[in-house]
C-alpha positions as CSV (number, residue, x, y, z in Angstrom):
1,M,116.9,260.1,110.3
2,S,114.6,259.0,107.5
3,K,114.3,261.0,104.3
4,K,110.5,261.5,105.0
5,R,111.3,263.0,108.5
6,K,114.0,265.2,107.0
7,D,111.7,266.5,104.3
8,N,108.8,267.1,106.7
9,E,111.2,269.1,109.1
10,K,112.4,271.2,106.2
11,K,108.9,271.9,104.8
12,F,107.1,272.6,108.0
13,G,109.8,273.9,110.3
14,S,107.9,273.3,113.5
15,W,106.7,270.2,115.2
16,D,105.5,268.5,118.4
17,K,106.0,264.9,119.4
18,L,102.9,262.8,119.7
19,P,102.3,259.7,121.9
20,G,103.5,256.5,120.1
21,G,106.4,258.2,118.4
22,G,104.5,260.2,115.8
23,R,104.8,264.0,115.2
24,R,102.5,266.9,114.5
25,Y,104.2,269.2,111.9
26,Y,102.9,272.8,111.3
27,Y,103.5,276.1,109.6
28,E,101.6,279.4,109.6
29,I,100.7,281.8,106.9
30,K,99.6,285.4,107.7
31,G,96.8,286.9,105.7
32,K,96.4,290.4,104.4
33,H,93.6,291.4,106.9
34,G,95.2,290.1,110.2
35,W,93.9,286.6,109.9
36,S,96.2,283.5,109.7
37,A,96.1,279.9,108.6
38,R,98.0,277.1,110.2
39,Y,98.6,273.9,108.2
40,V,99.0,270.8,110.3
41,K,100.2,267.4,109.3
42,E,100.1,264.5,111.8
43,V,102.3,261.4,111.0
44,N,102.9,258.1,112.7
45,Q,106.3,256.8,113.8
46,A,107.1,255.7,110.2
47,E,106.3,259.3,109.0
48,T,103.2,258.1,107.2
49,T,100.5,260.9,107.1
50,I,97.5,260.0,109.3
51,R,95.8,263.4,109.3
52,F,96.2,266.8,107.5
53,Y,94.1,269.9,108.2
54,Q,94.0,273.6,108.1
55,E,93.2,275.9,111.1
56,I,91.9,279.5,110.5
57,Y,92.5,282.1,113.1
58,D,91.0,285.6,113.3
59,Q,92.9,288.9,113.9
60,N,92.7,288.1,117.7
61,D,94.3,284.7,117.3
62,N,91.0,282.9,118.0
63,L,90.4,279.6,116.2
64,V,87.4,280.2,114.0
65,E,87.4,277.4,111.4
66,I,89.0,274.0,110.8
67,H,89.2,272.3,107.4
68,E,90.2,268.6,107.7
69,K,91.6,267.5,104.3
70,Y,93.0,264.0,104.9
71,P,92.1,261.2,105.3
72,I,88.7,262.4,104.3
73,D,88.0,266.0,103.1
74,K,85.3,267.1,105.6
75,G,85.1,270.7,104.3
76,H,85.2,273.8,106.5
77,K,83.8,273.5,110.0
78,K,83.1,276.7,112.0
79,V,84.4,276.6,115.6
80,L,82.1,278.3,118.1
81,K,83.7,280.4,120.8
82,G,85.0,278.2,123.6
83,E,84.6,275.1,121.5
84,I,87.7,272.9,121.0
85,E,87.9,270.0,118.6
């Protein structure tokens, strides 16, 4: 196991395998008012970051906003009900 993979597993704690041998790591933070944020890091097979973004969920666990931070910071994007990125 590579040091990068070991570090990502320790930092994020949860992950899914992606096609091609990459992984999607994530962890969640609960807010004070029932909302939550999920930080997501996608890496390729060599554990090089290919995408990093934040998902914001309301008190009913509905995705309401996405903030893609890497490779280009696209700012916050509202997610309309029923819309999936």
